[in-house]
C-alpha positions in Angstrom: -30.9 -171.9 -62.3 -32.7 -173.9 -59.6 -30.5 -177.0 -59.6 -29.0 -177.8 -56.2 -25.3 -177.1 -56.3 -22.4 -177.2 -54.0 -21.4 -173.5 -53.4 -17.7 -174.0 -52.3 -16.1 -170.7 -51.4 -18.9 -168.6 -52.8 -20.4 -169.4 -49.4 -18.1 -166.6 -48.2 -20.3 -164.0 -49.9 -23.1 -164.8 -47.4 -20.6 -164.9 -44.5 -19.3 -161.4 -45.4 -22.8 -160.1 -45.9 -23.8 -161.2 -42.4 -20.6 -159.9 -40.9 -21.2 -156.5 -42.4 -24.9 -156.5 -41.4 -24.4 -157.6 -37.8 -20.8 -156.8 -36.9 -18.7 -153.7 -36.2 -15.7 -153.4 -38.5 -13.5 -151.9 -35.7 -14.3 -154.7 -33.3 -11.2 -156.5 -32.0 -11.3 -160.3 -32.5 -8.9 -162.9 -31.1 -8.5 -166.1 -33.2 -9.4 -169.3 -31.4 -7.1 -172.4 -31.4 -10.2 -174.6 -31.2 -11.7 -173.2 -34.4 -8.4 -173.6 -36.3 -8.0 -177.2 -35.2 -11.3 -178.1 -37.0 -10.2 -176.9 -40.4 -9.2 -179.3 -43.1 -5.4 -179.4 -43.7 -6.0 -178.5 -47.4 -8.2 -175.6 -46.5 -7.5 -172.2 -48.1 -6.4 -169.8 -45.3 -5.0 -166.3 -44.9 -2.4 -167.4 -42.3 -4.0 -166.7 -39.0 -2.7 -168.3 -35.9 -4.3 -168.9 -32.5 -4.1 -165.8 -30.3 -3.8 -163.4 -33.2 -5.9 -160.2 -32.5 -7.2 -158.2 -35.4 -10.4 -156.3 -36.4 -13.5 -157.7 -38.0 -12.7 -155.5 -41.1 -9.3 -157.2 -41.4 -10.9 -160.6 -41.1 -13.2 -159.6 -44.0 -10.2 -158.9 -46.2 -8.7 -162.2 -45.3 -12.0 -163.9 -46.0 -12.7 -162.3 -49.4 -9.2 -161.7 -50.8 -7.5 -165.0 -49.7 -10.6 -167.1 -49.4 -9.5 -167.7 -45.9 -11.3 -170.4 -44.1 -9.5 -169.4 -40.9 -11.1 -165.9 -41.2 -14.5 -167.5 -42.0 -14.7 -169.5 -38.8 -13.4 -166.6 -36.7 -16.0 -164.3 -38.2 -18.7 -167.0 -37.5 -17.6 -167.2 -33.8 -17.5 -163.4 -33.5 -20.9 -162.8 -34.9 -22.8 -165.7 -33.4 -20.7 -167.4 -30.8 -20.2 -170.6 -32.7 -20.0 -172.0 -36.2 -23.3 -173.9 -35.7 -25.2 -170.8 -34.6 -23.7 -168.8 -37.4 -24.9 -171.5 -39.9 -28.4 -171.0 -38.4 -28.2 -167.3 -39.0 -26.9 -167.9 -42.6 -30.0 -170.0 -43.3 -32.3 -167.3 -41.8 -30.7 -164.6 -43.8 -30.8 -166.6 -47.0 -34.5 -167.3 -46.5 -35.1 -163.6 -45.8 -33.4 -162.7 -49.1 -35.6 -165.2 -51.0 -32.9 -167.8 -51.3 -35.3 -170.6 -50.4 -33.4 -173.5 -52.2 -30.3 -173.2 -50.1 -29.0 -174.7 -46.9 -25.7 -173.8 -45.2 -23.8 -175.7 -42.5 -20.6 -173.7 -42.4 -19.2 -170.2 -43.1 -16.5 -171.3 -45.6 -18.0 -173.8 -48.0 -16.0 -176.9 -47.2 -17.9 -180.0 -48.5 -21.0 -181.2 -46.7 -24.0 -182.9 -48.3 -26.3 -180.6 -46.4 -24.5 -177.5 -47.7 -26.0 -176.4 -51.0 -27.5 -173.5 -53.0 -28.7 -172.8 -56.5 -27.5 -170.3 -59.1 -30.6 -168.2 -58.5 -30.2 -168.2 -54.8 -26.5 -167.2 -55.1 -27.6 -164.4 -57.4 -30.0 -163.1 -54.7 -27.3 -163.4 -52.0 -24.7 -161.6 -54.2 -27.1 -158.8 -55.1 -27.7 -158.2 -51.4 -24.0 -158.2 -50.6 -23.1 -155.8 -53.4 -25.7 -153.3 -52.1 -23.2 -152.6 -49.3 -20.4 -150.4 -50.6 -18.0 -151.9 -48.0 -18.4 -155.3 -49.6 -17.8 -153.9 -53.0 -14.7 -152.0 -51.8 -13.2 -155.2 -50.3 -13.8 -157.4 -53.4 -12.4 -154.7 -55.7 -9.1 -154.6 -53.7 -6.1 -156.1 -55.5 -4.3 -156.5 -52.2 -4.6 -155.5 -48.5 -1.9 -155.1 -45.9 -3.0 -156.4 -42.6 -1.2 -155.3 -39.4 -2.2 -157.0 -36.2 -0.8 -158.5 -33.1 0.0 -162.2 -32.4 -0.5 -164.1 -29.1 2.7 -162.7 -27.7 1.8 -159.1 -28.5 4.2 -158.8 -31.4 3.2 -157.0 -34.5 2.4 -159.1 -37.6 2.1 -157.7 -41.1 0.8 -159.7 -44.0 -0.1 -158.7 -47.5 -3.1 -160.5 -48.8 -3.6 -160.6 -52.5 -7.0 -161.0 -54.2 -7.4 -164.6 -55.6 -10.1 -163.4 -58.0 -8.5 -163.8 -61.4 -11.4 -161.9 -63.0 -10.6 -158.7 -61.0 -8.2 -157.4 -63.7 
C-alpha cells in the first residue's frame, strides 16, 4: 500500500476536493486558450473550447464524469491562478491529509516522473473527498447536461456521461 505509483486520472479526486474546498460553485469561469494549448492531443476532455464561460460546478462535472483534462486545467487556474501554483496547493493539501508519500505536478494526472502517490495516500485523499456530499453527488451522477456560453455568447449544451464503469 506504500509503493510509489502513477495515479493517472485518480489525480482528479484531489483536484475536485481542492475546488470544493476553496472555490465557489456558482463562480463564472472562462476557459483559457493558453491552457488548452498545453494539453496532450490524446488527452481525455469534456469538449471545452477557449472562451467558453461556465460555472465551477459545471467544470467539476466535466472533470469527474468525463475525466476532462480541459476542465482540470481550468479549475487549477481558477483556484490558484496557474497550474504550477495549483500543484503546490495539491501537495500542501495532500500533506495535511496525511498523504505524505505523494507528489503532484498537475491537476489531471498526465504522466510525469515527479507525479506519484501510493494506494494508502489515495485512500486518504478519497476519504477526504467523499466527506463532502457535493463530491459524492457528482460522482454518483450517470450524466449531466451542461449549458453554458461560448466565446461568441452563443448557448452551448453538452451531455456528459459518467465514464465510471463501476457506477452501475
